[in-house]
SERO-4910 file (N, C-alpha, C, O; in steps of 0.05 Angstrom, whole numbers):
BEGIN
 pado doro    nc1    nc2    nc3   cac1   cac2   cac3    cc1    cc2    cc3    oc1    oc2    oc3
  Unk    A   -154    163    469   -140    173    441   -156    190    425   -180    186    421
  Unk    A   -139    216    412   -160    240    400   -154    247    375   -164    266    362
  Unk    A   -127    221    364   -115    225    341   -104    205    330   -102    183    341
  Unk    A    -95    210    306    -78    180    289    -48    184    307    -36    205    311
  Unk    A    -44    169    312     -8    166    321      6    142    307     -5    126    292
  Unk    A     31    141    313     44    123    295     58    116    332     63    134    349
  Unk    A     61     85    337     82     78    368    105     68    351     95     54    333
  Unk    A    122     68    350    149     74    337    170     49    359    178     53    382
  Unk    A    173     28    344    189      9    365    222     19    360    239     16    378
  Unk    A    228     30    336    253     35    325    249     50    306    231     51    289
  Unk    A    279     71    309    278     81    280    292     65    258    315     60    266
  Unk    A    287     56    234    309     37    224    322     63    201    312     84    193
  Unk    A    349     50    197    358     59    173    364     65    154    388     62    148
  Unk    A    346     77    134    333     66     99    347     99     85    351    122     93
  Unk    A    351     83     63    358    101     47    338    102     24    335     82      9
  Unk    A    323    130     20    307    136     -6    291    111     -2    294     95    -21
  Unk    A    277    103     14    255     76     13    233     80    -12    233    101    -25
  Unk    A    221     65    -16    197     67    -31    174     51    -13    180     29     -6
  Unk    A    146     65     -5    135     50      8    118     34     -1    104     46    -16
  Unk    A    112     10      2     94    -11     -6     64    -11      3     67    -19     26
  Unk    A     39     -8      1     17     -4     21     -3    -32      5     -4    -39    -19
  Unk    A    -16    -44     29    -31    -53     14    -52    -69     45    -41    -83     63
  Unk    A    -81    -63     45    -95    -64     62   -119    -82     54   -121    -90     31
  Unk    A   -137    -89     72   -159   -111     67   -169    -89     50   -169    -65     52
  Unk    A   -185   -116     25   -199    -95      9   -215   -121    -14   -219   -145     -9
  Unk    A   -221   -109    -36   -226   -132    -62   -201   -150    -57   -177   -146    -55
  Unk    A   -217   -171    -56   -197   -194    -55   -183   -195    -36   -170   -216    -38
  Unk    A   -180   -186    -22   -151   -180     -3   -132   -181    -22   -117   -199    -16
  Unk    A   -124   -168    -46   -110   -171    -64    -80   -151    -46    -57   -158    -44
  Unk    A    -90   -131    -38    -72   -108    -31    -58   -123     -3    -34   -118      0
  Unk    A    -68   -136     13    -60   -138     47    -48   -171     44    -38   -181     64
  Unk    A    -51   -188     18    -39   -206     17     -9   -205      3     10   -221      5
  Unk    A    -12   -179    -15     12   -172    -32     32   -166    -14     54   -176    -13
  Unk    A     21   -144      5     39   -137     29     50   -162     45     73   -170     49
  Unk    A     31   -170     50     55   -202     79     77   -219     57     99   -229     61
  Unk    A     59   -218     30     86   -232     18    109   -224     12    127   -238      3
  Unk    A    108   -195     18    136   -179     13    146   -177     39    169   -171     44
  Unk    A    127   -183     55    141   -176     85    162   -208     90    182   -208    103
  Unk    A    152   -225     79    158   -249     84    181   -246     61    202   -236     69
  Unk    A    180   -251     45    200   -256     22    226   -239     31    247   -250     39
  Unk    A    221   -207     30    244   -189     42    251   -193     74    268   -178     83
  Unk    A    240   -211     90    241   -210    118    251   -183    127    272   -175    137
  Unk    A    232   -173    122    221   -144    132    215   -141    165    200   -156    177
  Unk    A    228   -121    175    223   -121    213    201   -102    213    196    -82    198
  Unk    A    188   -113    236    171    -86    239    180    -64    262    190    -72    284
  Unk    A    176    -37    255    185    -26    262    168      1    287    173     14    308
  Unk    A    150     -2    268    122     23    277     90     12    274     86     -1    254
  Unk    A     70     16    289     48     15    289     35     40    296     41     56    314
  Unk    A      9     41    273    -10     67    270    -28     56    291    -23     33    297
  Unk    A    -47     67    303    -70     66    320    -89     89    306    -76    103    290
  Unk    A   -115     95    308   -133    115    305   -157    121    309   -175    106    302
  Unk    A   -162    140    320   -191    135    337   -208    140    302   -213    164    305
  Unk    A   -214    136    287   -223    137    261   -225    109    254   -239    105    234
  Unk    A   -215     89    264   -218     57    254   -244     52    272   -251     59    294
  Unk    A   -258     31    246   -278     20    259   -284     13    296   -265      9    311
  Unk    A   -306     12    303   -305     11    338   -309    -20    336   -331    -31    336
  Unk    A   -286    -33    333   -278    -75    341   -255    -80    339   -237    -75    322
  Unk    A   -257    -93    363   -228   -108    368   -222   -137    353   -241   -148    343
  Unk    A   -196   -149    351   -188   -175    349   -189   -191    373   -179   -179    393
  Unk    A   -199   -213    378   -194   -217    392   -180   -259    384   -191   -279    374
  Unk    A   -153   -254    395   -140   -268    394   -140   -295    398   -163   -301    392
  Unk    A   -122   -327    407   -135   -346    408   -131   -351    449   -142   -370    460
  Unk    A   -122   -340    460   -120   -337    485   -140   -318    505   -141   -316    530
  Unk    A   -158   -304    481   -178   -283    485   -168   -256    495   -178   -243    513
  Unk    A   -147   -250    480   -140   -220    495   -152   -205    470   -152   -212    446
  Unk    A   -161   -184    481   -170   -171    457   -144   -142    443   -127   -128    454
  Unk    A   -151   -143    419   -130   -121    408   -151    -96    392   -174    -96    383
  Unk    A   -132    -78    394   -153    -53    374   -147    -63    340   -137    -85    337
  Unk    A   -153    -47    319   -142    -49    295   -124    -28    292   -126     -5    300
  Unk    A    -99    -41    275    -77    -19    265    -67    -26    248    -75    -48    240
  Unk    A    -53    -17    238    -25    -16    211     -2    -13    226      1      0    246
  Unk    A     11    -27    215     46    -40    215     54    -28    191     44    -25    169
  Unk    A     84    -20    206    103     -7    186    130    -33    181    141    -43    201
  Unk    A    134    -38    168    161    -61    166    177    -48    145    169    -35    126
  Unk    A    206    -55    153    229    -37    142    239    -62    130    229    -82    141
  Unk    A    253    -66    114    269    -80     87    291    -65     80    292    -42     74
  Unk    A    312    -84     81    341    -75     64    347    -87     38    357   -110     40
  Unk    A    344    -79     19    338    -82    -10    355    -75    -27    370    -61    -13
  Unk    A    362    -75    -47    380    -65    -71    365    -33    -71    377    -12    -71
  Unk    A    338    -37    -70    321     -6    -57    304     -9    -33    283    -22    -31
  Unk    A    312      2    -21    296     -9      9    262      3      9    250     20     -4
  Unk    A    255    -13     30    227    -13     27    212     -9     64    219    -16     86
  Unk    A    192      3     54    171     17     77    145    -11     70    130     -9     51
  Unk    A    144    -25     82    120    -47     78     95    -38     96     92    -41    121
  Unk    A     78    -27     79     52    -16    106     28    -41     95     24    -49     72
  Unk    A     15    -48    123     -2    -66    119    -31    -72    154    -25    -68    177
  Unk    A    -49    -79    149    -54    -81    170    -87    -96    172    -94   -114    158
  Unk    A   -100    -85    190   -122   -100    196   -147    -79    201   -169    -88    207
  Unk    A   -141    -50    200   -169    -39    200   -175    -19    184   -161    -18    164
  Unk    A   -194      2    187   -196     30    171   -218     45    179   -233     31    193
  Unk    A   -225     62    176   -247     79    176   -270     65    166   -266     50    147
  Unk    A   -291     66    175   -320     60    161   -322     71    139   -303     87    137
  Unk    A   -336     73    119   -342     79     82   -356    105     93   -337    121     90
  Unk    A   -368    114    101   -379    129    104   -361    159    118   -366    183    114
  Unk    A   -339    147    134   -332    171    149   -302    183    127   -281    173    122
  Unk    A   -314    208    120   -301    218     96   -274    228    114   -252    219    111
  Unk    A   -280    247    132   -255    259    152   -236    238    158   -212    241    156
  Unk    A   -247    213    167   -226    197    174   -202    177    159   -184    162    165
  Unk    A   -217    187    135   -203    171    110   -180    189    117   -159    182    127
  Unk    A   -188    218    108   -163    235     99   -148    239    124   -124    245    123
  Unk    A   -160    236    146   -139    236    167   -114    220    167    -91    228    169
  Unk    A   -124    193    164   -108    177    172    -91    173    145    -67    173    151
  Unk    A    -96    171    121    -87    182    104    -62    196     96    -44    189     81
  Unk    A    -66    218    109    -50    240    117    -26    241    139     -5    254    140
  Unk    A    -38    219    159    -22    212    182     -1    191    164     23    189    168
  Unk    A    -11    180    152     10    152    135     33    168    114     55    159    109
  Unk    A     24    189    103     42    205     91     65    221     97     88    224     87
  Unk    A     53    230    115     69    246    134     92    232    147    115    241    143
  Unk    A     87    206    165    103    189    169    125    184    149    147    195    147
  Unk    A    114    166    136    136    159    116    159    180     99    182    176     91
  Unk    A    144    200     98    159    221     81    181    235    111    202    246    105
  Unk    A    176    234    127    196    235    157    217    218    152    239    224    162
  Unk    A    215    192    136    230    170    141    245    171    115    260    152    111
  Unk    A    241    190     97    256    191     78    245    184     53    258    190     33
  Unk    A    213    165     52    203    160     33    191    190      9    177    210     14
  Unk    A    204    181    -16    184    198    -35    176    189    -59    180    200    -80
  Unk    A    165    169    -55    155    134    -77    129    129    -62    131    135    -38
  Unk    A    106    121    -67     90    103    -60     82     86    -76     70     94    -96
  Unk    A     85     58    -72     66     44    -95     39     26    -75     41      6    -60
  Unk    A     22     37    -79     -7     17    -71    -16      3    -76    -30     12    -94
  Unk    A    -22    -22    -73    -35    -54    -87    -58    -53    -80    -62    -50    -56
  Unk    A    -81    -56    -96   -110    -65    -92   -115    -84   -107    -99    -96   -120
  Unk    A   -147    -89   -107   -161   -109   -135   -178    -95   -140   -186    -77   -125
  Unk    A   -184   -102   -160   -215    -85   -179   -237   -104   -187   -237   -129   -189
  Unk    A   -252    -90   -191   -278   -120   -199   -275   -116   -221   -269    -94   -231
  Unk    A   -279   -138   -234   -279   -145   -264   -298   -161   -271   -298   -184   -262
  Unk    A   -318   -153   -289   -338   -175   -305   -325   -204   -311   -335   -226   -305
  Unk    A   -292   -198   -332   -286   -220   -343   -254   -209   -334   -244   -187   -336
  Unk    A   -243   -233   -323   -221   -229   -300   -197   -237   -329   -203   -257   -342
  Unk    A   -172   -223   -338   -154   -240   -349   -122   -236   -340   -114   -230   -317
  Unk    A   -111   -238   -358    -76   -227   -351    -60   -200   -338    -39   -195   -325
  Unk    A    -79   -188   -348    -76   -158   -351    -69   -151   -321    -80   -164   -303
  Unk    A    -51   -131   -314    -46   -110   -283    -52    -82   -291    -42    -71   -310
  Unk    A    -68    -73   -277    -77    -40   -283    -59    -23   -265    -53    -29   -242
  Unk    A    -50      2   -280    -43     21   -256    -50     43   -267    -54     46   -291
  Unk    A    -51     60   -248    -57     96   -252    -40    106   -238    -28     89   -225
  Unk    A    -32    129   -233     -8    143   -214    -14    177   -212    -35    189   -218
  Unk    A      9    188   -203     12    215   -193     21    230   -224     17    254   -224
  Unk    A     29    223   -241     42    231   -264     34    216   -286     32    192   -284
  Unk    A     29    232   -313     36    214   -344     61    197   -331     57    174   -322
  Unk    A     81    208   -332    116    199   -335    113    170   -317    115    148   -328
  Unk    A    109    172   -295    109    145   -278     84    119   -290     90     95   -289
  Unk    A     58    128   -299     42    112   -309     64     94   -338     70     70   -341
  Unk    A     69    113   -350     90    108   -374    108     85   -368    110     64   -381
  Unk    A    123     93   -347    141     72   -333    123     41   -339    124     20   -353
  Unk    A    106     56   -318     91     22   -320     78      8   -339     68    -14   -339
  Unk    A     79     26   -353     64      7   -377     94     -3   -390     95    -28   -392
  Unk    A    112      8   -397    141    -10   -401    138    -37   -391    139    -59   -402
  Unk    A    134    -31   -367    143    -59   -354    120    -82   -359    122   -106   -355
  Unk    A     94    -67   -369     80    -91   -378     49    -84   -370     32   -100   -377
  Unk    A     41    -58   -353     24    -56   -343      0    -39   -366      9    -30   -387
  Unk    A    -29    -37   -360    -51    -28   -375    -50     -2   -354    -42     -1   -331
  Unk    A    -62     19   -374    -81     40   -352   -101     38   -357   -117     31   -375
  Unk    A   -100     49   -324   -129     45   -309   -143     73   -313   -141     93   -299
  Unk    A   -157     70   -333   -169    101   -334   -196    104   -337   -210     87   -349
  Unk    A   -209    129   -326   -235    135   -335   -248    114   -314   -266     97   -319
  Unk    A   -236    120   -291   -248     98   -263   -250    116   -231   -241    138   -223
  Unk    A   -261    101   -223   -261    118   -189   -251     95   -170   -263     75   -166
  Unk    A   -230    101   -159   -223     88   -143   -228     96   -113   -218    115   -101
  Unk    A   -245     74   -100   -256     81    -71   -238     70    -50   -226     49    -56
  Unk    A   -233     83    -19   -221     72      4   -195     82     -4   -190     96    -24
  Unk    A   -178     71     16   -156     83     35   -127     79      8   -107     93     11
  Unk    A   -129     62    -13   -112     52    -25   -103     84    -41    -84     99    -40
  Unk    A   -129     85    -55   -136    106    -72   -132    133    -71   -126    153    -86
  Unk    A   -137    127    -46   -142    166    -39   -107    173    -24    -96    195    -22
  Unk    A    -98    149    -18    -64    157    -10    -49    163    -42    -33    181    -40
  Unk    A    -51    155    -66    -47    163    -84    -56    197    -89    -41    215    -94
  Unk    A    -89    199    -85    -99    223    -88    -86    249    -69    -91    272    -73
  Unk    A    -72    238    -51    -61    260    -27    -34    259    -30    -23    272    -12
  Unk    A    -17    247    -45     10    234    -42     18    266    -50     26    279    -31
  Unk    A     17    284    -80     31    304    -89     33    321    -69     53    334    -66
  Unk    A     -3    325    -39     -4    350    -38     21    345    -12     25    363      4
  Unk    A     36    317    -13     54    320     13     81    310      2     96    293     11
  Unk    A     83    327    -23    109    325    -40    119    294    -43    142    286    -41
  Unk    A     97    278    -50    108    249    -57     93    240    -88     73    251    -97
  Unk    A    106    220   -101     99    212   -121     86    185   -119     96    170   -103
  Unk    A     64    176   -135     63    147   -132     47    132   -152     34    141   -171
  Unk    A     50    113   -147     38     79   -174     20     68   -147     23     62   -124
  Unk    A     -8     69   -173    -28     54   -163    -31     26   -176    -39     26   -200
  Unk    A    -27      2   -165    -24    -23   -180    -49    -42   -171    -57    -44   -148
  Unk    A    -60    -53   -192    -90    -59   -189    -95    -82   -208    -99    -80   -232
  Unk    A    -94   -109   -188   -108   -126   -210   -131   -142   -204   -137   -147   -180
  Unk    A   -150   -152   -230   -170   -157   -240   -186   -187   -212   -175   -209   -206
  Unk    A   -206   -178   -204   -209   -201   -183   -233   -217   -191   -253   -204   -199
  Unk    A   -233   -245   -191   -264   -261   -192   -280   -267   -169   -302   -280   -169
  Unk    A   -268   -257   -150   -288   -256   -124   -283   -240   -103   -262   -247    -93
  Unk    A   -295   -218    -89   -291   -198    -78   -277   -205    -51   -264   -188    -39
  Unk    A   -281   -234    -39   -263   -248    -17   -235   -256    -34   -232   -252    -59
  Unk    A   -219   -266    -21   -193   -269    -19   -191   -284    -51   -205   -302    -58
  Unk    A   -175   -273    -63   -168   -277    -91   -132   -283    -93   -115   -265    -99
  Unk    A   -128   -302    -90   -103   -312    -88    -85   -309   -110    -61   -301   -110
  Unk    A   -104   -317   -133    -93   -315   -158    -88   -278   -173    -71   -265   -186
  Unk    A   -102   -276   -167   -103   -233   -170    -77   -225   -158    -60   -212   -169
  Unk    A    -75   -237   -128    -60   -222   -106    -26   -230   -126     -9   -213   -133
  Unk    A    -24   -260   -131      3   -268   -139      8   -252   -165     31   -246   -172
  Unk    A    -13   -245   -179    -12   -231   -212      5   -200   -198     27   -193   -206
  Unk    A    -10   -187   -177     -2   -163   -173     29   -166   -150     39   -148   -136
  Unk    A     34   -186   -154     54   -192   -137     86   -190   -153    108   -182   -148
  Unk    A     74   -203   -175     90   -215   -187    103   -186   -207    126   -182   -215
  Unk    A     81   -171   -211     80   -146   -226     95   -125   -206    109   -109   -218
  Unk    A     95   -123   -186    109   -103   -162    133   -115   -161    151    -99   -156
  Unk    A    140   -139   -164    167   -147   -167    185   -145   -184    208   -151   -183
  Unk    A    163   -130   -210    180   -122   -234    188    -98   -231    212    -93   -235
  Unk    A    169    -77   -224    171    -52   -221    201    -41   -206    215    -22   -213
  Unk    A    208    -68   -174    217    -62   -156    253    -63   -175    273    -49   -174
  Unk    A    246    -86   -189    274    -94   -201    281    -72   -223    304    -67   -229
  Unk    A    260    -61   -233    271    -42   -252    278    -20   -239    292     -5   -252
  Unk    A    272    -11   -206    281      5   -188    309     11   -192    322     30   -200
  Unk    A    316    -22   -180    333    -28   -173    365    -31   -195    388    -31   -188
  Unk    A    355    -33   -217    374    -36   -242    375     -1   -250    393     11   -261
  Unk    A    361      3   -244    368     36   -255    355     58   -238    330     61   -238
  Unk    A    372     72   -223    372     87   -203    353    113   -207    343    128   -191
  Unk    A    351    112   -236    332    134   -238    301    126   -237    281    137   -229
  Unk    A    305    107   -246    272     95   -245    243    109   -237    240    132   -244
  Unk    A    227    100   -228    204    120   -223    206    147   -211    190    166   -215
  Unk    A    228    146   -195    225    171   -174    251    162   -158    251    145   -140
  Unk    A    271    173   -166    297    169   -143    298    195   -128    315    197   -110
***
């Protein structure tokens, strides 16, 4: 394997889908939200992304079989169709090229599948956790629409890792995006923060289904 690639199981028939991406990270908020959305939407797996930039370990299942890290793309037919992305791999923190290469491959793939809007979900470290959900995005217009739904602007910060970089590179790939962050009380799994982010995500998706202009049509 010399470069990142996606192995397709089938090509879903989706109309103007939104990408919702959640990865392992702070409080495991992103990956928890993505898995909840897969289950709630009864989404089906249609592709897996593999990359030589992922860290050099494998996952061993209960039968002793080794599996390389990967990301998985799920398709869901809803009022507004979804592509849900999650997984168990990541480039190492110091592998700058690896992060850019993986993000570029993800954005190119979802764009080819008709996606024009991405929503990344993650946790944010906080000294004091409250009920707020924070957002940043690719434009002030998108951010203001999220604020109308109840979010607080995440400003004057640095976002480290794949979710933030997806948003940073989105416009270069002709995409718009929203970054949802829930404050966490623990860097390990924080279910309360994940449920908070999930509730806000569902509010955003509902807004999009009720108003086809939405954040980006």
